[in-house]
C-alpha positions in Angstrom: 5.5 -10.9 25.6 5.5 -13.9 23.4 2.1 -15.2 24.8 0.6 -11.6 24.5 1.2 -11.7 20.9 -0.6 -15.2 20.7 -3.3 -13.8 23.0 -4.2 -10.9 20.6 -5.5 -13.6 18.1 -7.7 -15.4 20.9 -10.2 -12.3 21.1 -12.5 -12.5 17.9 -12.7 -8.6 17.8 -9.3 -8.0 18.1 -8.4 -10.5 15.7 -10.8 -9.3 13.0 -9.3 -5.7 13.5 -5.8 -6.4 12.9 -6.3 -8.5 10.1 -8.6 -5.8 8.9 -5.9 -3.5 9.2 -3.0 -5.6 7.7 -5.4 -6.1 4.7 -5.7 -2.0 4.1 -2.1 -1.6 4.9 -1.4 -4.0 1.9 -3.7 -2.1 -0.7 -1.7 1.0 0.4 1.8 -0.7 -0.3 0.6 -2.2 -3.3 -0.4 1.2 -4.8 2.8 2.8 -3.7 4.7 0.5 -6.0 2.3 0.8 -9.4 3.9 3.5 -11.4 1.9 6.1 -13.4 1.1 5.2 -17.1 3.6 6.6 -19.4 6.3 7.4 -16.6 9.7 5.8 -16.3 11.4 6.6 -12.6 14.6 4.8 -13.2 16.6 8.0 -14.0 15.0 10.2 -11.0 15.8 6.9 -8.6 19.3 7.0 -9.9 19.7 10.4 -9.3 18.4 10.7 -5.7 20.4 7.6 -5.1 23.3 9.3 -5.8 22.6 12.2 -4.0 21.9 10.5 -0.9 24.9 8.7 -0.9 26.9 12.0 -1.1 25.2 13.5 2.1 21.9 14.4 0.5 18.4 14.7 2.1 16.3 17.6 1.0 12.8 18.1 1.4 11.9 16.1 -1.3 13.7 13.3 0.4 11.8 13.9 3.5 8.5 13.9 1.3 9.4 10.6 0.0 10.1 8.8 3.2 6.5 10.1 4.2 5.1 8.4 1.0 7.3 5.3 1.7 9.5 5.6 -1.5 6.2 6.2 -3.7 7.3 9.7 -5.1 10.5 8.4 -6.4 8.7 5.3 -7.9 6.4 7.6 -9.8 3.9 5.9 -8.1 0.1 6.5 -8.1 0.3 7.1 -4.3 3.2 9.5 -5.1 1.4 12.4 -3.2 0.8 10.1 -0.3 -1.5 11.4 2.8 0.5 14.7 3.0 -2.2 16.7 1.6 -4.4 15.4 4.0 -2.1 16.2 7.0 -1.6 19.6 5.5 -5.4 20.2 5.4 -5.9 19.1 8.9 -2.8 21.2 10.3 -4.2 24.3 8.4 -7.7 24.0 10.0 -6.3 23.1 13.3 -4.5 26.3 13.3 -7.2 28.3 12.1 -9.6 26.7 14.6 -7.5 28.8 17.1 -7.9 32.2 15.3 -11.2 32.1 13.7 -14.2 32.3 16.1 -16.7 30.2 13.6 -14.2 27.3 13.3 -13.7 27.3 17.2 -17.6 27.4 17.9 -18.0 24.2 15.3 -15.3 22.4 17.3 -17.2 23.0 20.5 -20.4 21.8 19.2 -19.8 18.0 19.8 -19.9 15.3 16.9 -21.9 17.5 14.6 -19.5 20.2 14.4 -16.3 18.0 14.2 -18.1 16.1 11.1 -18.8 19.5 9.4 -14.8 20.2 10.1 -13.9 16.7 8.9 -16.1 17.7 5.7 -14.2 21.1 5.4 -10.8 19.3 5.6 -11.6 16.6 2.9 -12.4 19.3 0.4 -9.2 21.3 1.4 -7.6 17.9 0.7 -9.0 17.6 -2.9 -7.9 21.1 -3.7 -4.2 20.8 -2.5 -4.0 17.4 -4.2 -5.0 19.0 -7.4 -2.3 21.9 -7.1 0.4 19.5 -6.1 -0.3 16.8 -8.4 -0.3 19.6 -11.3 3.1 21.0 -10.0 4.6 17.5 -9.4 3.8 16.7 -12.9 5.2 19.8 -14.6 8.2 19.4 -12.6 8.7 15.6 -13.8 8.3 17.0 -17.5 11.2 19.5 -16.9 13.4 17.8 -14.2 16.4 19.8 -14.8 14.7 23.3 -13.6 14.5 21.8 -10.3 17.4 19.1 -9.8 20.1 21.2 -11.7 22.0 20.6 -15.0 23.5 17.4 -13.6 20.4 15.7 -14.1 20.2 13.7 -17.4 17.4 11.2 -18.4 14.0 11.2 -19.7 10.9 10.4 -17.3 7.9 11.1 -19.2 7.4 8.6 -22.2 4.2 9.9 -23.8 2.7 12.9 -24.8 2.8 15.5 -22.2 -0.4 17.1 -22.4 -2.2 13.8 -22.1 0.2 12.7 -19.4 -0.6 15.8 -17.4 -4.5 15.3 -17.5 -4.2 11.4 -16.5 -1.6 11.6 -13.8 -3.2 14.6 -12.1 -6.7 12.2 -11.8 -4.4 9.0 -10.8 -2.8 11.2 -8.4 -5.6 12.9 -6.8 -7.6 9.6 -6.6 -4.5 8.1 -4.8 -4.4 10.4 -2.2 -8.3 10.3 -1.7 -8.0 6.6 -1.4 -5.6 6.8 1.4 -7.5 9.1 3.1 -10.4 6.7 2.9 -8.2 4.1 4.2 -7.0 5.9 7.1 -10.2 6.8 8.2 -11.4 3.0 7.6 -8.5 2.0 9.8 -9.1 4.4 12.4 -12.9 3.4 12.9 -12.6 -0.3 12.0 -9.4 -1.0 12.8 -6.2 -0.5 15.3 -4.7 2.6 16.0 -5.0 6.1 14.1 -5.1 5.2 10.7 -3.5 8.1 8.9 -0.4 7.8 11.5 -0.2 4.3 10.8 0.2 4.9 7.1 2.7 7.2 7.4 4.8 4.9 9.9 4.8 1.8 7.4 5.8 4.1 4.7 8.8 5.1 6.8 9.6 1.7 7.7 9.5 0.3 4.1 12.6 1.9 3.9 14.5 0.4 6.5 15.3 -3.2 4.5 16.8 -1.0 1.8 18.9 1.3 4.3 20.0 -2.0 6.2 21.0 -3.1 2.8 23.2 -0.1 1.8 24.7 -0.3 5.6 25.9 -3.8 5.2 27.8 -2.8 2.2 29.8 -0.6 4.1 31.1 -3.5 6.3 32.0 -5.8 3.4 34.8 -5.3 0.5 35.8 -7.6 -2.2 38.8 -9.8 -1.9 41.8 -7.7 -1.8 40.1 -4.6 -0.4 39.3 -3.0 3.0 35.8 -2.6 4.1 34.9 1.2 5.0 33.4 0.0 8.4 34.8 -2.5 10.7 32.9 -4.9 13.4 33.6 -2.6 16.2 32.0 0.5 14.5 29.1 -1.8 13.5 28.6 -2.6 17.2 28.9 0.9 18.2 26.3 1.9 15.8 23.8 -0.7 17.1 24.3 0.4 20.5 24.0 3.9 19.9 20.6 3.3 17.9 19.4 1.6 20.8 20.3 4.5 23.0 18.5 7.0 20.5 15.6 5.1 20.5 15.5 4.7 24.5 15.6 8.4 24.9 13.1 8.9 22.1 10.7 6.6 24.1 11.6 8.0 27.5 10.7 11.8 26.0 8.0 10.9 24.3 6.3 9.3 27.5 7.5 12.4 30.1 5.2 14.2 31.5 5.1 16.8 34.3 2.4 15.8 36.6 0.5 18.7 38.3 -1.5 17.9 41.4 -4.9 19.0 41.3 -7.1 18.8 44.4 -11.1 18.5 44.1 -13.2 20.3 46.9 -16.0 18.4 48.6 -19.5 19.0 47.2 -22.8 18.1 49.0 -25.7 17.1 46.9 -28.5 16.0 49.0 -27.4 13.2 51.2 -24.0 12.3 48.8 -20.8 13.8 48.9 -19.2 14.4 45.8 -15.4 15.3 44.8 -12.7 15.6 47.5 -10.3 13.2 45.7 -6.7 13.9 44.4 -5.6 13.8 40.9 -3.0 15.3 38.4 -2.9 17.4 35.1 -0.2 15.6 32.8 1.7 18.2 30.9 3.9 16.6 28.0 7.7 17.8 27.6 7.6 17.3 23.8 4.1 18.8 23.6 4.5 19.7 20.0 5.7 16.4 18.8 7.3 16.4 15.2 5.5 19.4 13.9 8.7 22.1 14.7 10.9 20.0 12.7 8.8 19.6 9.7 8.1 23.2 9.9 11.8 24.1 10.2 12.9 21.5 7.3 10.3 23.3 5.0 11.4 26.6 5.7 15.2 25.9 5.4 14.4 24.0 1.9 12.6 27.0 0.9 15.1 29.5 1.6 17.7 27.3 -0.2 15.8 26.8 -3.2 14.9 30.4 -3.5 18.3 31.9 -3.3 19.8 29.1 -5.7 17.1 29.6 -8.1 16.9 33.3 -8.1 20.8 33.8 -8.1 20.9 31.7 -11.2 18.0 33.5 -12.8 19.3 37.1 -12.6 23.1 35.8 -12.5 23.6 37.4 -9.0 26.6 35.3 -7.3 25.9 37.0 -4.0 22.5 35.2 -4.1 24.3 32.0 -4.6 26.6 32.3 -2.2 23.8 32.9 0.5 22.1 30.0 -0.2 25.3 28.0 0.7 24.5 29.1 4.2 21.4 26.9 4.5 23.4 23.8 3.1 23.9 20.7 5.1 27.0 20.4 6.7 27.6 24.4 7.5 27.5 25.5 11.1 25.2 28.3 9.8 22.7 25.6 8.9 22.5 24.1 12.0 22.5 27.2 13.9 19.3 28.3 12.2 17.8 25.1 12.0 17.7 25.0 15.8 16.4 28.6 16.2 13.7 27.6 13.9 12.9 24.4 16.0 12.9 26.4 19.0 10.5 29.4 17.5 8.0 26.9 16.1 8.0 24.7 19.5 7.0 27.6 21.5 4.7 28.9 18.9 2.6 25.6 18.3 2.4 25.5 22.4 0.9 28.9 22.3 -1.4 28.3 19.5 -2.6 24.6 21.0 -1.9 24.8 25.0 -4.9 27.1 26.2 -4.2 27.6 30.0 -6.8 30.1 30.6 -9.6 27.6 29.2 -7.8 24.9 31.6 -8.0 27.1 34.5 -11.6 28.0 33.9 -12.4 24.1 33.7 -10.7 23.5 36.8 -12.6 26.3 38.8 -16.1 25.1 37.1 -15.2 21.5 38.3 -14.2 22.7 41.8 -10.5 21.7 41.2 -7.6 23.8 42.1 -3.7 23.1 42.1 -2.5 23.2 46.1 -0.9 26.6 46.8 -2.2 28.3 43.8 -5.3 30.3 43.8 -8.1 29.4 41.1 -8.7 31.2 38.1 -5.9 33.8 36.3 -3.2 32.6 39.0 -3.4 29.1 37.8 -3.5 30.1 34.3 -0.2 32.2 34.7 1.0 29.1 37.1 0.6 26.8 33.9 1.7 29.0 31.3 5.0 29.4 33.3 5.3 25.7 33.5 4.6 24.8 30.2 7.0 27.5 29.0 9.7 25.7 31.2 8.9 22.0 29.6 8.8 23.6 26.1 12.6 24.7 26.5 13.4 21.0 27.6 11.2 19.9 24.7 12.7 22.0 22.1 16.5 21.1 23.2 15.4 17.4 22.8 14.0 18.1 19.5 17.0 19.8 18.1 19.5 17.2 19.3 17.4 14.7 17.6 17.0 16.5 14.4 20.6 16.8 13.8 21.8 13.5 14.9 21.1 11.8 11.4 23.8 14.2 10.1 26.0 13.9 12.9 26.0 9.9 11.8 26.0 10.6 8.3 29.2 12.8 8.1 31.3 11.1 11.2 30.5 7.5 9.7 29.6 7.8 5.9 26.5 5.8 6.3 24.2 6.5 3.5 21.2 9.0 4.5 18.7 6.3 3.7 20.3 4.4 6.9 21.3 7.6 9.0 17.9 8.7 8.9 16.6 6.2 11.5 19.2 7.3 13.9 16.6 10.2 14.7 14.8 12.8 13.2 11.4 13.1 12.0 10.9 9.7 11.1 12.2 7.9 14.1 9.9 10.4 16.2 6.8 9.4 14.3 7.6 5.5 14.5 7.8 5.5 18.4 5.0 7.8 19.1 2.5 5.6 16.8 3.9 2.2 17.8 3.3 3.0 21.6 -0.2 4.4 20.5 -0.6 1.2 18.8 0.3 -1.3 21.5 -1.8 1.0 24.3 -4.9 0.0 22.0 -4.3 -3.5 21.9 -3.2 -3.6 25.6 -6.8 -2.3 26.2 -8.3 -5.3 24.5 -6.1 -7.6 26.5 -6.8 -6.3 29.7 -10.5 -6.2 29.2 -10.3 -9.8 28.7 -8.0 -10.7 31.7 -5.0 -11.3 29.4 -1.7 -9.7 30.3 -0.6 -7.2 27.7 2.7 -5.8 26.0 3.4 -2.6 28.0 3.0 -4.0 31.8 1.6 -7.2 33.0 -1.9 -6.7 34.5 -3.2 -7.9 37.8 -6.5 -9.8 38.4 -7.7 -9.2 41.7 -10.4 -10.8 43.4 -11.6 -13.0 40.1 -13.3 -15.4 42.5 -15.6 -12.6 44.0 -16.4 -11.4 40.4 -14.5 -8.0 40.5 -12.8 -7.1 37.2 -9.4 -6.3 36.5 -7.7 -3.3 38.1 -6.3 -1.0 35.4 -3.2 0.6 36.7 -1.2 3.6 35.1 1.6 2.3 33.1 4.8 4.3 33.6 7.0 5.5 30.6 9.9 3.4 31.8 7.8 0.2 31.7 6.4 1.0 28.4 10.2 1.6 27.4 11.5 -1.6 28.4 8.6 -3.5 26.5 9.1 -1.5 23.2 12.9 -2.3 23.5 12.3 -6.1 23.7 10.0 -5.8 20.6 12.6 -3.8 18.9 15.0 -6.7 19.7 13.0 -9.0 18.7 11.9 -7.4 15.1 15.6 -6.5 14.5 17.0 -10.1 15.2 13.9 -11.3 13.0 14.9 -9.2 10.3 18.6 -9.7 10.4 18.3 -13.4 10.1 15.6 -13.2 7.3 18.1 -11.1 5.5 20.9 -13.2 6.0 19.3 -16.2 4.7 18.2 -14.3 1.7 21.7 -13.6 1.0 23.3 -16.5 1.6 20.7 -19.2 0.4 18.5 -17.4 -2.2 
């Protein structure tokens, strides 16, 4: 693994891509720490720090995690890349129901460029709307956070602050969108996903520091957690990460046989292949949608009940509070519902069956055409049940750690949930792309060591399919090395600096 790391910098093209990606990520992190002119984010940070220690973690906290803490810092990148993500999701869903957009997607590169342009226009509109709402909320924070919120955030004229902040926030998101596209085209990995992942990982040092405070206590006092509990938490963290890796990589391989075709004197086809169906086909989207719905109902019931002085509405909002059995029951049902909804919109069994029939492929034991479509739909329905169950378990794990150990929510969120799913998925994709460059230059990769067969005869390296278990083992080693390095650096900083 260490040799593979150094081999990355022996390939000029790969080295340039890595440095280019790191440079753009540095710009993104700098923008996430530059506050808006005329804003003092200290009261907001203190309020949410107290909320997270007492078991908080609302949708605003989830949004702040995606922005890498830029939201609570009042930075120019406070909106993050989420407006672009929202616009992309909207157009992805509209493509499945609007024939005009579906035809554009099927027109090749020209159609995809038009869809990308429409997505950018939608991103601009969403940025303007969200930035206005955010600034108005910062001007009157007690209306959203409650009467317990005290402090002044805006230090200048509110009208001037509204105009300048909308410009800065919108420009910041558009700059992040451009950075993400540049990383995708000229760097390594999916730029948008890497920006989100780096933002999530940026909270890891602060989360580790808060957790460390639970294991230390002044002289004469007892720490909240002991060494045995710390070891169990670490083992549980690695177990969760390994489970997420395996479920992210897990696929059901549907065997596909291609019939032989004779064209002139040549015979084509006749080989066997397989159709991979992911168990977690919908990814992290069901958790995001379910969290947004839960937060929406909690806010509506609370604010509407306070506005019309209706106790029964405020009591109804308690069913959507974390820690209640009703919250997790409704949350789990929403995750299941959105998982099946996403699969029904994105997975096209009829189109897959038609494509197989067109190219002479068929599933052994299943007739081509409509029977194949029904078989694929039946299989994906069963797989979605397993994937939705896994997502529900991962989504509630942070709350279980939070309420059972007293770990702050900022640290508990790394034991599962949206952030961990995104980190694992993006890291695996990042390692695959680097693996491709290493194997092309006859270097051993990170995920699975390649073999050079017949180099003396001038044959190229035989690329083999990497298995999810092998990738999980290699990712485990990377996580252990990164964790140990970060722990050593942190201890040195505490005791010597």
